[in-house]
C-alpha positions as CSV (number, residue, x, y, z in Angstrom):
1,M,-6.5,-13.0,8.5
2,F,-4.2,-13.1,11.2
3,R,-7.3,-14.2,14.0
4,K,-7.0,-17.0,11.7
5,K,-6.3,-19.7,14.7
6,G,-4.1,-22.1,12.8
7,W,-2.0,-18.9,11.5
8,F,-1.5,-17.4,15.5
9,T,-1.4,-20.4,16.9
10,T,1.7,-21.1,14.5
11,L,3.2,-17.3,14.4
12,L,3.0,-17.9,18.7
13,V,4.4,-21.2,19.5
14,A,7.4,-20.0,17.1
15,I,8.0,-16.9,18.5
16,V,8.0,-18.7,21.9
17,L,10.9,-21.0,21.0
18,M,13.0,-18.2,20.1
19,L,12.6,-16.7,23.8
20,P,15.7,-16.6,26.3
21,A,16.4,-20.3,26.2
22,G,16.8,-20.9,22.2
23,L,19.5,-18.4,21.7
24,T,22.5,-19.9,23.1
25,S,26.0,-18.8,23.0
26,T,28.5,-21.1,21.1
27,A,30.6,-22.8,24.3
28,G,33.5,-20.6,26.1
29,A,32.8,-18.0,23.3
30,E,32.2,-14.5,24.7
31,V,28.9,-13.7,24.7
32,I,26.9,-9.5,24.5
33,N,23.1,-9.5,25.7
34,V,20.9,-7.7,23.9
35,G,17.2,-7.1,25.4
36,A,14.2,-6.9,22.3
37,L,10.9,-5.4,23.8
38,N,7.8,-6.8,21.1
39,D,4.1,-6.9,21.0
40,M,2.5,-9.9,19.9
41,T,-0.4,-9.4,22.0
42,G,-1.2,-5.9,22.3
43,A,-2.8,-3.3,20.0
44,T,0.1,-3.4,17.2
45,S,0.6,-6.7,17.0
46,D,-0.8,-6.9,13.6
47,V,3.1,-5.8,12.3
48,G,4.1,-6.6,15.9
49,K,4.1,-10.3,15.5
50,D,5.9,-10.4,12.0
51,Y,9.0,-7.8,13.4
52,A,9.1,-9.8,16.2
53,L,10.1,-12.7,13.9
54,G,11.9,-11.2,11.8
55,I,14.6,-9.9,15.0
56,A,15.5,-13.6,15.8
57,E,16.3,-15.0,12.8
58,A,18.4,-12.2,12.0
59,I,20.3,-12.1,15.1
60,R,20.5,-16.2,14.7
61,Y,21.8,-14.8,11.0
62,V,24.8,-12.8,13.0
63,N,25.3,-16.0,15.5
64,D,25.8,-17.8,12.7
65,N,28.3,-15.3,11.2
66,G,30.9,-15.0,13.9
67,G,28.8,-12.3,16.1
68,V,29.9,-8.7,16.5
69,N,34.3,-9.9,16.4
70,G,33.9,-13.5,17.5
71,K,31.7,-12.8,20.5
72,Q,28.3,-14.2,20.7
73,I,25.2,-12.4,21.1
74,K,21.9,-13.4,23.6
75,L,18.6,-12.3,23.2
76,Y,16.2,-11.5,25.6
77,Q,13.0,-10.9,24.0
78,F,9.6,-10.5,25.2
79,D,6.3,-9.4,24.1
80,Y,5.2,-6.3,26.0
81,G,1.5,-6.3,24.5
82,Y,2.0,-3.1,24.0
83,R,1.6,-1.2,27.6
84,V,4.2,1.3,28.5
85,P,4.1,0.2,31.9
86,E,5.5,-3.4,30.9
87,A,7.5,-1.6,28.7
88,L,9.1,0.5,31.4
89,T,9.7,-3.2,33.8
90,K,11.5,-5.6,30.7
91,Y,13.9,-2.2,30.5
92,K,14.7,-2.3,34.0
93,L,15.8,-6.1,33.7
94,F,17.8,-5.5,31.1
95,K,19.4,-3.4,32.5
96,R,20.2,-5.7,35.2
97,L,20.9,-8.2,32.7
98,N,23.9,-6.0,31.7
99,C,22.2,-5.6,28.3
100,V,25.0,-3.7,25.8
101,A,21.7,-2.8,23.8
102,V,18.0,-2.2,23.3
103,L,15.9,-3.6,20.6
104,G,12.7,-1.7,21.1
105,W,8.8,-1.4,19.4
106,G,6.3,1.6,20.2
107,T,6.8,5.4,19.8
108,G,5.3,5.6,23.2
109,D,7.6,3.0,25.9
110,T,10.3,3.5,23.5
111,E,10.0,8.2,24.0
112,A,8.5,7.5,27.4
113,L,12.4,5.8,27.9
114,S,14.4,8.1,26.4
115,P,15.2,10.2,28.9
116,T,16.1,7.0,30.6
117,V,18.3,5.0,28.4
118,T,20.0,8.7,27.6
119,K,21.0,8.7,30.9
120,D,22.0,5.0,31.0
121,K,23.8,5.6,27.8
122,I,22.3,2.1,26.1
123,P,21.4,2.5,22.7
124,Y,17.8,1.5,22.0
125,V,17.2,0.6,18.2
126,S,13.5,0.6,17.8
127,A,10.6,-0.2,15.6
128,S,9.7,4.0,16.2
129,Y,10.6,5.7,13.8
130,S,9.7,8.9,15.3
131,G,10.5,12.0,13.8
132,H,11.2,13.3,18.1
133,L,13.8,10.6,18.2
134,T,16.0,12.1,15.7
135,D,17.6,15.2,17.0
136,P,20.9,13.6,19.3
137,T,21.1,16.7,21.2
138,K,17.9,16.0,23.1
139,T,17.5,11.8,22.1
140,P,21.7,10.7,21.4
141,Y,20.4,7.0,22.3
142,N,17.4,6.4,20.1
143,L,18.2,5.1,16.7
144,F,16.7,3.3,13.8
145,A,17.8,1.8,10.5
146,A,14.6,3.8,8.5
147,T,14.1,7.0,7.4
148,D,11.7,8.3,10.3
149,Y,7.5,9.0,10.0
150,S,8.0,13.0,9.5
151,T,10.0,12.5,6.8
152,N,8.2,10.0,4.9
153,A,5.0,11.8,5.6
154,R,6.3,14.6,4.4
155,A,7.7,12.8,1.4
156,T,4.8,10.8,0.8
157,L,2.0,14.1,0.2
158,T,5.1,15.3,-1.7
159,A,4.5,12.9,-4.0
160,W,0.9,12.9,-3.8
161,F,0.5,15.9,-5.1
162,D,3.2,16.1,-7.8
163,T,1.5,13.3,-9.5
164,R,-1.9,12.5,-8.6
165,W,-3.3,16.6,-8.0
166,P,-2.0,17.9,-12.0
167,K,-4.4,15.0,-13.2
168,H,-7.4,16.6,-10.6
169,P,-10.6,17.7,-11.7
170,G,-9.7,20.3,-8.9
171,Y,-6.6,21.1,-10.4
172,G,-6.1,25.2,-11.0
173,K,-9.4,26.0,-9.9
174,R,-8.3,25.4,-5.9
175,K,-5.8,24.4,-3.0
176,P,-5.9,20.7,-2.6
177,R,-8.0,19.0,0.6
178,L,-5.6,17.1,3.4
179,A,-7.5,15.0,6.2
180,C,-6.2,13.2,8.0
181,C,-7.0,10.1,10.0
182,Y,-5.6,8.5,13.3
183,M,-5.7,7.8,17.1
184,F,-5.4,11.0,18.4
185,A,-3.8,9.5,21.6
186,S,-1.5,7.1,20.7
187,P,1.8,8.7,20.2
188,Y,2.3,6.4,17.1
189,A,-0.2,7.8,15.5
190,S,-0.3,11.1,16.2
191,A,3.8,11.8,15.8
192,P,4.0,13.2,12.5
193,I,1.1,15.2,12.2
194,K,2.4,18.4,13.3
195,A,5.7,17.9,10.3
196,I,2.7,16.5,7.2
197,K,0.4,19.4,8.2
198,D,3.5,21.8,7.8
199,Q,4.2,20.1,4.3
200,A,0.5,20.7,2.8
201,A,1.4,24.2,4.2
202,I,4.0,24.7,2.0
203,L,2.8,22.4,-0.8
204,G,-1.0,25.2,0.2
205,F,-3.1,22.6,1.0
206,D,-6.5,23.5,3.2
207,I,-6.4,21.2,6.0
208,G,-10.0,20.0,6.8
209,P,-10.9,18.8,10.4
210,D,-8.8,15.1,11.8
211,Q,-10.7,12.1,12.9
212,D,-10.0,9.8,15.6
213,V,-9.6,6.3,14.0
214,S,-8.8,3.8,16.9
215,L,-5.7,1.0,16.5
216,F,-8.8,-1.5,17.2
217,A,-10.6,0.5,14.4
218,I,-13.6,-1.9,12.7
219,D,-15.8,-0.2,11.4
220,T,-15.4,3.9,10.6
221,K,-18.2,4.6,9.0
222,S,-18.8,7.6,11.6
223,Q,-15.4,9.3,10.9
224,I,-15.4,9.2,6.7
225,L,-19.0,10.7,7.0
226,A,-18.0,13.3,9.2
227,L,-15.3,13.6,6.0
228,K,-18.2,14.0,4.1
229,D,-19.0,17.5,4.0
230,F,-14.8,18.9,3.7
231,K,-14.9,16.5,0.8
232,P,-11.1,15.9,1.3
233,D,-9.1,15.1,-1.8
234,V,-6.5,13.0,0.1
235,V,-6.8,11.7,3.0
236,W,-3.8,10.2,5.1
237,H,-3.8,7.7,7.5
238,G,-1.3,6.8,11.0
239,N,-2.8,3.8,11.6
240,T,-1.3,-0.3,11.6
241,T,-2.8,-2.2,8.3
242,M,-5.8,-3.8,10.1
243,S,-7.5,-0.4,11.6
244,V,-6.1,1.2,7.8
245,S,-7.8,-1.6,6.3
246,A,-11.4,-0.8,7.6
247,T,-11.5,2.6,7.4
248,L,-10.0,2.4,3.2
249,R,-13.3,0.2,3.2
250,D,-15.3,2.1,4.7
251,A,-14.0,5.1,2.6
252,Y,-15.0,2.7,-1.0
253,S,-18.6,1.9,0.4
254,L,-19.3,4.8,1.5
255,G,-18.3,6.7,-1.3
256,L,-15.9,9.5,0.0
257,G,-14.4,10.0,-3.1
258,A,-10.8,10.8,-1.5
259,E,-7.3,9.2,-2.4
260,H,-4.9,7.5,-0.1
261,I,-1.8,8.4,1.7
262,V,-0.8,6.2,4.9
263,N,2.2,5.9,7.1
264,L,4.7,2.9,6.7
265,W,2.9,0.5,9.2
266,G,-0.1,0.9,7.4
267,F,0.9,0.0,4.3
268,D,1.9,-3.8,3.9
269,E,1.2,-7.4,2.1
270,N,-1.7,-7.2,4.1
271,L,-3.5,-4.3,2.9
272,P,-4.6,-5.4,-1.1
273,R,-5.6,-8.6,1.4
274,L,-7.5,-7.1,3.9
275,A,-8.7,-4.2,1.8
276,D,-8.9,-5.4,-1.6
277,K,-10.0,-2.6,-4.4
278,A,-10.3,-0.1,-2.2
279,A,-6.7,-0.6,-1.6
280,E,-5.9,0.3,-5.1
281,G,-4.2,3.8,-5.5
282,V,-3.0,4.3,-2.0
283,M,0.3,5.5,-1.8
284,A,3.2,4.8,0.9
285,G,6.6,5.8,1.9
286,T,9.1,3.0,2.5
287,V,12.1,1.9,4.5
288,C,12.8,-1.2,3.0
289,A,12.1,-3.5,0.1
290,F,9.2,-5.7,0.5
291,Y,9.4,-9.4,1.8
292,G,10.9,-11.4,-1.2
293,E,12.2,-8.9,-3.1
294,D,15.0,-9.2,-5.5
295,V,17.7,-6.9,-3.4
296,P,20.7,-7.4,-1.7
297,M,21.0,-9.6,1.4
298,M,16.7,-11.0,0.5
299,A,18.0,-14.3,0.0
300,K,19.6,-14.4,3.3
301,V,16.1,-13.4,4.9
302,L,14.4,-15.9,3.0
303,E,16.7,-18.8,4.2
304,Y,16.4,-18.0,7.9
305,G,12.7,-17.6,7.4
306,Q,13.2,-21.2,6.7
307,K,14.8,-22.7,8.5
308,Y,13.5,-21.2,11.2
309,N,9.7,-21.3,11.4
310,P,9.1,-23.7,8.4
311,G,5.3,-23.2,9.7
312,V,4.8,-19.7,8.6
313,P,4.4,-19.8,4.7
314,R,6.6,-17.8,2.8
315,E,3.6,-16.0,2.0
316,K,2.3,-14.9,5.0
317,R,5.4,-13.2,5.6
318,L,5.3,-9.2,5.8
319,I,8.7,-6.2,4.9
320,R,8.1,-5.8,8.9
321,T,10.1,-9.0,9.4
322,I,12.7,-6.3,6.8
323,Q,12.5,-3.8,8.5
324,A,13.8,-6.1,12.2
325,W,16.4,-7.6,9.6
326,S,17.8,-3.2,8.8
327,N,17.1,-2.8,12.5
328,V,19.7,-5.9,13.9
329,L,22.0,-5.0,10.9
330,A,22.6,-1.7,11.1
331,L,23.3,-2.4,15.4
332,W,25.4,-5.3,14.6
333,E,27.6,-3.4,12.2
334,A,27.6,-0.4,14.8
335,M,29.0,-3.2,17.7
336,K,31.4,-4.2,15.3
337,R,32.4,-1.4,14.6
338,A,33.0,-0.5,18.6
339,D,34.6,-3.5,19.3
340,A,37.2,-3.0,17.2
341,A,37.8,0.3,19.1
342,G,38.3,-1.1,21.8
343,D,35.2,0.2,22.9
344,L,31.9,-2.4,23.7
345,T,30.0,-0.1,25.9
346,G,26.9,2.0,25.2
347,E,28.4,5.0,24.6
348,G,30.8,3.3,22.5
349,I,28.7,1.4,20.3
350,L,27.1,5.3,19.7
351,K,30.3,6.7,19.4
352,K,32.7,4.4,17.9
353,G,29.7,2.4,16.0
354,F,26.7,4.6,15.2
355,E,28.3,7.9,14.2
356,T,31.0,6.3,12.1
357,M,28.1,5.3,9.3
358,Q,28.5,7.5,5.8
359,G,26.6,6.5,3.3
360,Y,26.6,3.3,4.9
361,Q,24.8,0.0,2.7
362,L,22.7,-2.0,4.9
363,G,20.9,-3.8,1.6
364,L,17.5,-4.6,1.8
365,G,16.8,-1.8,-0.1
366,G,16.7,0.7,3.0
367,A,18.3,4.2,2.6
368,P,22.2,4.8,2.4
369,L,22.8,4.9,6.4
370,T,24.3,8.0,8.0
371,Y,24.6,9.4,11.4
372,T,26.3,11.8,12.7
373,A,26.8,14.2,16.8
374,T,24.5,16.7,14.9
375,D,21.4,14.1,13.1
376,H,20.5,10.8,13.1
377,R,18.1,11.0,10.4
378,V,19.7,8.8,8.2
379,S,19.0,10.1,4.6
380,G,16.5,12.4,3.2
381,E,15.5,10.6,0.5
382,V,11.8,8.3,0.9
383,P,10.9,6.0,-2.4
384,V,7.2,6.2,-2.6
385,Y,5.1,2.9,-3.5
386,E,1.4,3.3,-4.8
387,I,-0.6,-0.6,-4.8
388,K,-1.7,-1.3,-8.4
389,E,-4.1,-4.3,-9.0
390,G,-2.9,-5.6,-5.8
391,K,1.2,-5.3,-6.3
392,F,3.4,-2.9,-5.5
393,Q,4.7,-0.1,-7.4
394,L,6.9,2.6,-7.1
395,V,5.9,6.2,-7.8
396,K,9.1,8.8,-7.5
397,R,11.8,9.1,-4.9
398,V,11.7,12.4,-3.1
399,N,14.6,14.0,-1.8
400,L,12.9,16.6,1.0
401,Q,16.8,17.2,1.8
402,E,17.6,18.4,-2.0
403,R,14.3,19.8,-2.6
404,W,14.0,21.9,0.7
405,P,17.8,21.8,2.0
406,E,17.5,24.8,4.2
407,K,14.2,23.5,6.4
408,W,16.3,20.6,5.9
409,A,19.0,21.6,7.4
410,K,18.3,23.9,10.1
411,E,13.9,23.3,10.5
412,W,12.5,19.8,10.2
413,I,14.8,17.4,12.8
414,G,13.3,16.0,16.1
415,W,9.7,16.6,14.3
């Protein structure tokens, strides 16, 4: 779907129009520089292009609504092609431009930059929701407006165990069986592996052999055949939508017989389009509403999508736009609070902005945001959805913080 020439060209043109020259400040107003790294052409561009559009549209909205207490934001947005060295180069540029914050993207580059942003005291609000970035004693300047990958993986496996396993023919006769398919070398895809296997052990699963599936995979038959001997009841997928859809199709055609749960970057409006019947019943924890859902702030998202990217049809837009808006709106709120406190520095944005949010309602269907000086996990509650007849339906909300309070408080942070 993304490979069709007309759609791909339209999207790239839309993004080019939103690079720095397209984001100008109001005459005479003080300008605040913010950097943005996006993947529009690399391994995660199947989800990254829509996210990039959302970043630019959300910044437009912020500036149209007073900016940061009257100060306009100038966005420096770059495609780094999911290449860590390029991310490091662009970060140095953001520093030279005196950016007060960065809207980042991938796990590999975000984790690689974490020691540097900590030293530089520059808030780095990324699309990497790695649990490794949630412990502020180690990564204080890494933030995101979402529940993290590890929390989501635990919650989704728990939802499957609670709702699907009791209906399984093996229930009461043996342990459920879990296997994982993901790109071993990808920091993003592998980030929650320790957590989901720990959760599987807590719930009493047998765990099978991991399968190495590339983010670029279009044929995964060998991995599916390798799983047949283990006969998993459920397979967790850690890649993005294009690769996950290929794996689901092969599992369906080869009769693996397993059900499927997915990390959130592999679960969007394109999954049922690409995987068709193989996507039926797939489950995942989400961090916000899907594009066009009737939730607070969605009308503005739709308005700005139509206003600034009219060439991209609404039916082609994804939940990724909503994730982008969520990160921008969280950063906006943090900057307004810091500015009101007279401290619009990186440290001020962190301490007098983000870490003053307690149950802050962002809108867009996401969890209320709470950040503290000891914990940057925004919430322990995750809504888990499934695909039914091509539509997304809520299965249940899993609150890990309430269900395992001791583990949540003392063991799981930073996983």
